[in-house]
Each structure stands twice: as C-alpha cells, then as structure tokens.
C-alpha positions as CSV (number, residue, x, y, z in Angstrom):
1,M,0.1,-23.2,-12.8
2,A,-0.1,-21.9,-9.3
3,E,0.3,-24.4,-6.5
4,T,-2.7,-24.8,-4.2
5,P,-2.0,-23.6,-0.7
6,S,-1.8,-26.3,2.0
7,L,-4.6,-26.7,4.5
8,R,-2.4,-25.1,7.2
9,E,-1.7,-22.1,5.0
10,R,-5.5,-21.7,4.1
11,T,-6.3,-21.9,7.8
12,R,-3.6,-19.3,8.6
13,R,-5.0,-17.0,6.0
14,A,-8.6,-17.4,7.3
15,V,-7.6,-16.6,10.8
16,R,-5.6,-13.6,9.7
17,A,-8.7,-12.4,7.8
18,E,-10.9,-12.9,10.8
19,I,-8.5,-10.9,13.0
20,A,-8.3,-8.2,10.4
21,A,-12.1,-8.0,10.1
22,A,-12.5,-7.7,13.8
23,A,-9.8,-5.0,13.9
24,M,-11.4,-3.0,11.1
25,R,-14.7,-3.0,12.9
26,L,-13.0,-1.6,16.0
27,F,-10.9,0.9,14.1
28,T,-14.1,2.2,12.4
29,E,-15.9,2.5,15.7
30,H,-13.2,3.8,18.0
31,G,-10.3,4.9,15.7
32,F,-6.9,3.3,15.2
33,D,-5.1,4.9,18.1
34,A,-7.9,4.3,20.6
35,T,-8.1,0.6,19.7
36,T,-5.7,-1.8,21.6
37,V,-4.3,-5.1,20.6
38,D,-6.1,-6.6,23.6
39,Q,-9.4,-5.3,22.3
40,I,-8.7,-6.7,18.8
41,A,-7.7,-10.1,20.3
42,A,-10.9,-10.2,22.4
43,A,-13.1,-9.3,19.4
44,A,-11.5,-12.0,17.3
45,G,-11.8,-14.6,20.1
46,I,-8.1,-15.2,20.5
47,S,-5.4,-14.4,23.0
48,R,-3.0,-11.5,22.9
49,R,-0.2,-14.0,22.3
50,S,-2.1,-15.5,19.4
51,F,-2.5,-12.0,17.9
52,F,1.3,-11.6,17.8
53,H,1.6,-15.0,16.2
54,Y,-0.3,-13.6,13.2
55,F,0.8,-10.0,13.2
56,G,3.9,-8.2,14.5
57,S,2.0,-5.1,15.5
58,K,-1.3,-3.3,15.2
59,E,0.3,-1.2,12.4
60,D,1.3,-4.4,10.5
61,L,-2.3,-5.5,10.5
62,V,-3.3,-2.4,8.6
63,M,-0.2,-1.9,6.4
64,G,0.0,-5.5,5.3
65,D,3.2,-6.9,3.9
66,T,4.5,-3.7,2.4
67,A,7.7,-5.4,1.3
68,A,5.8,-8.0,-0.7
69,I,3.4,-5.4,-2.1
70,G,6.4,-3.2,-3.1
71,E,8.0,-6.2,-4.8
72,S,4.8,-6.8,-6.8
73,V,4.7,-3.1,-7.8
74,R,8.4,-3.4,-8.9
75,A,7.6,-6.6,-10.9
76,A,4.7,-4.9,-12.6
77,L,6.8,-1.8,-13.4
78,E,9.6,-4.0,-14.8
79,A,7.1,-6.0,-16.9
80,R,5.9,-2.8,-18.7
81,P,7.1,-2.3,-22.3
82,A,10.7,-1.1,-22.3
83,D,9.9,1.9,-24.5
84,E,7.0,3.1,-22.3
85,S,7.4,6.4,-20.6
86,A,8.3,6.5,-16.9
87,W,5.0,8.2,-16.1
88,T,2.9,5.7,-18.0
89,A,4.8,2.7,-16.6
90,I,4.6,3.8,-13.0
91,R,0.9,4.6,-13.4
92,E,0.1,1.2,-14.8
93,A,2.2,-0.5,-12.0
94,F,0.3,1.4,-9.4
95,L,-3.1,0.3,-10.8
96,G,-2.4,-3.2,-9.5
97,L,-2.5,-1.8,-6.0
98,R,-6.3,-1.3,-6.3
99,S,-6.9,-5.0,-5.8
100,T,-4.7,-5.5,-2.7
101,H,-7.0,-4.2,0.0
102,G,-10.4,-5.7,-0.4
103,S,-13.7,-4.0,-1.1
104,V,-14.2,-0.3,-1.8
105,K,-15.6,0.0,1.8
106,E,-12.5,-1.6,3.3
107,Q,-10.2,0.6,1.1
108,L,-12.1,3.7,2.3
109,V,-11.6,2.7,6.0
110,L,-7.9,2.1,5.3
111,A,-7.4,5.4,3.5
112,R,-9.0,7.2,6.5
113,L,-6.8,5.3,8.9
114,Y,-3.6,6.2,7.0
115,H,-4.7,9.9,7.0
116,D,-5.8,10.1,10.6
117,A,-3.4,7.9,12.6
118,P,0.1,9.4,13.2
119,T,1.8,6.0,13.7
120,L,0.4,4.7,10.4
121,R,1.5,7.9,8.6
122,A,5.0,7.3,9.9
123,R,4.9,3.7,8.7
124,H,3.5,4.8,5.4
125,L,6.5,7.1,5.0
126,E,8.9,4.3,5.8
127,K,7.2,2.3,3.1
128,H,7.6,5.1,0.6
129,L,11.3,5.3,1.3
130,R,11.7,1.5,0.7
131,W,9.6,1.7,-2.5
132,Q,11.8,4.5,-3.8
133,E,14.8,2.1,-3.6
134,L,12.8,-0.6,-5.3
135,L,11.3,1.4,-8.1
136,A,14.1,3.9,-8.9
137,P,16.4,1.6,-10.9
138,D,13.7,0.9,-13.6
139,I,12.6,4.6,-13.6
140,Q,16.3,5.6,-14.0
141,R,16.5,3.5,-17.1
142,R,13.2,4.8,-18.5
143,L,14.4,8.4,-17.9
144,G,17.5,7.7,-19.9
145,L,19.8,8.4,-17.0
146,P,23.2,6.6,-16.9
147,A,23.3,3.3,-14.9
148,T,24.9,3.8,-11.5
149,E,25.5,1.6,-8.5
150,A,23.1,3.5,-6.3
151,P,19.9,4.9,-7.8
152,D,20.3,8.4,-9.3
153,P,18.7,11.1,-7.0
154,R,16.6,12.2,-9.9
155,A,15.0,8.8,-10.3
156,R,14.3,8.7,-6.5
157,A,12.8,12.1,-6.7
158,F,10.6,10.9,-9.6
159,V,9.3,7.9,-7.6
160,A,8.8,10.1,-4.5
161,A,6.7,12.5,-6.6
162,A,4.7,9.7,-8.1
163,L,4.0,8.3,-4.6
164,A,3.0,11.8,-3.4
165,C,0.6,12.0,-6.3
166,L,-0.8,8.6,-5.4
167,D,-1.3,9.6,-1.8
168,A,-3.0,12.9,-2.8
169,A,-5.3,11.0,-5.1
170,V,-6.2,8.4,-2.4
171,D,-6.8,11.2,0.2
172,A,-9.1,13.1,-2.2
173,W,-10.9,9.8,-3.1
174,A,-11.4,9.1,0.6
175,E,-12.7,12.6,1.2
176,S,-15.2,12.1,-1.6
177,G,-16.5,9.0,0.2
178,G,-15.4,6.9,-2.7
179,A,-17.4,8.9,-5.3
180,A,-14.4,10.4,-7.1
181,D,-12.4,8.3,-9.6
182,P,-9.0,7.7,-7.9
183,V,-7.3,7.0,-11.3
184,Q,-8.5,10.3,-12.7
185,L,-7.3,12.0,-9.5
186,F,-3.9,10.5,-9.9
187,D,-3.8,11.5,-13.6
188,E,-4.7,15.1,-12.7
189,A,-2.0,15.2,-10.0
190,T,0.7,13.9,-12.3
191,A,-0.4,16.1,-15.2
192,L,0.6,19.1,-13.1
193,L,4.1,17.7,-12.6
194,R,4.4,16.6,-16.2
195,A,3.5,20.1,-17.6
C-alpha cells in the first residue's frame, strides 16, 4: 500500500503545479523562448528565487523529472513478459508515458513546445541518450544478443529507433491538433522499421 504524502510534500506538489500552470499559460501566449523565469514567477505570485527552489530551470519545468520517468519506463519494460518481442515490450512500456503529462490539451502544448523550442529539443535529445542506456540492456536480452558489460550498439540503435518513432508519432499527433491516434501513428512508424 502506498504511503500518503506528508502535508509538506502535498504543499510542494501544489505549488509546483501552480507554477507549471502559470508557465504553460505564458508559453502558450508568448512561446517558450520569449517567456522569462521572471515572468513565470510574477504570474505565479512568487519570487525568482522561489522559482529556483522548485525548478532548476525553465527547461526542467517543461521536461519534468526525465530521470524518474526514464526509470519508470525501464521498470515497465522489464515487467513485460520475458518471451515478449522487443517491439511489443517497448511499445507497451511507452504507453505508460501517456499519463505523465496531464490532459490532452496540456500534452498538445508540450508537444508543440518540444518541437518549436531549440533549447527543449536539445534537452529532449539528452533525455533520449540517457534512456538508450536505461532501456538497451532489456532490449539486448529480448533480441537474443549476448550479455556484455556495456549495452550492445545494436540494442542502443533499436532503442534510438523506437524513440525516433515515438517522437515522429507525437509530432504528427500534435500537427493533427490531437485528432490522430498517437498509438496508431507509433505502430505505423515502427511497422516500416519492422518490415
């Protein structure tokens, strides 16, 4: 049974959510690059110093805790049946990401931000490189590749391809205004690679 967060932790989460909501409004109105930390702090009714108490940077506010999210994807991947194919297992592990960024409207805003802001795209690439290291060992096993101290380059390439398919699906979904099915878009992208 999960432990109930303390009052302090619940308050921290609520303040983070308020700051994030204020930031998303500003990002939607002015764009990511044109919005400053000072503007976000003012809109949230906090000082600049308080902003940095809750977030390390403007990029962290959007990206979230990518290390923790990556660990949850890795745990989901490793929890898949041992005899499941690498493509099926990584697809199912990625499906858990759909619930990490709020409503569909918020997810559309985030997808557009990732696509349009160069600093976010660079951080997104850093995330992909970290996730390759996290996910490659399980994929290596699923591909029947021999165990090695460092992940096999083929397993890393597989994860990189899966992440590229995920990005392509999210971009196409955002371009459709949320009308397209992102899971179907991912399946179509991976089907081309699997052929």
